[in-house]
N, C-alpha and C positions, 0 to 999 in steps of 0.2 A: 461338560464345558471346560476348556483348557485354561489352565492358570497363565496370565501374563508374566513373561520373564522381566526380571529388574534391570536387566542389561540395556544399554543405550542403544536406541535405534539409529541415532544420527546425531551428530554434533551440533550444538546450539550457541550461537553468539549472544551473550546476555545484553539485554538493554535496560537502562535505568528510567528512561522517560519516552515521552513520546517523540520528542526532537530526535533523539538517537534511532529511534525505530523508523522514522521518516527518511533521515540520512542514509541509514544502512540500506533499506529498501531500494532507494533511488541508487546507490552505488551498485547494488547487486541486479537490479532488474530495471533499470532506466528506461529502456525501450519497450519493456513489456506492458500489457494492459493491466492497470490496476482495477479499473471498473469501466463499465459502459452504461449507458442510459439513454432514455428518449425524452427528447424536450416536451412533447405532448404524449400523452398516453396512447392516441391514435396514429402517431407517426409510425411508419414501416422501417425506418432508418434509426441506427443506434449511433450514438457518439462515443468513440473509443478515447479513454483518459489515460496516458501512461503514468508511470511512477514519476517521470520528470516532470510532468505536467502538474501532477499532485503536489509535488514539492513547491513548484513555483506559485501554485495557487495558494498554498499554506502561507509562504512568505508573504506574498502580496496581502492577504487578509491580516497577517500579523502586523505589517507596517501600517496598515488602515487602522487597526485598533489603538496602537500607541501613538 
């Protein structure tokens, strides 16, 4: 088995908390799909949720909690 090199494969932007992670993901991938789901297990269609949608949902839930 080949030993892995210690050199960097790609540059990484450090994040220190979940908020920074969400903000960065939205900035870089706003219109890309963050996740997909079905409302019911037997549904044949999936609902697409973008990173922008995710950020908006997190903000709504944060305001609801506080």
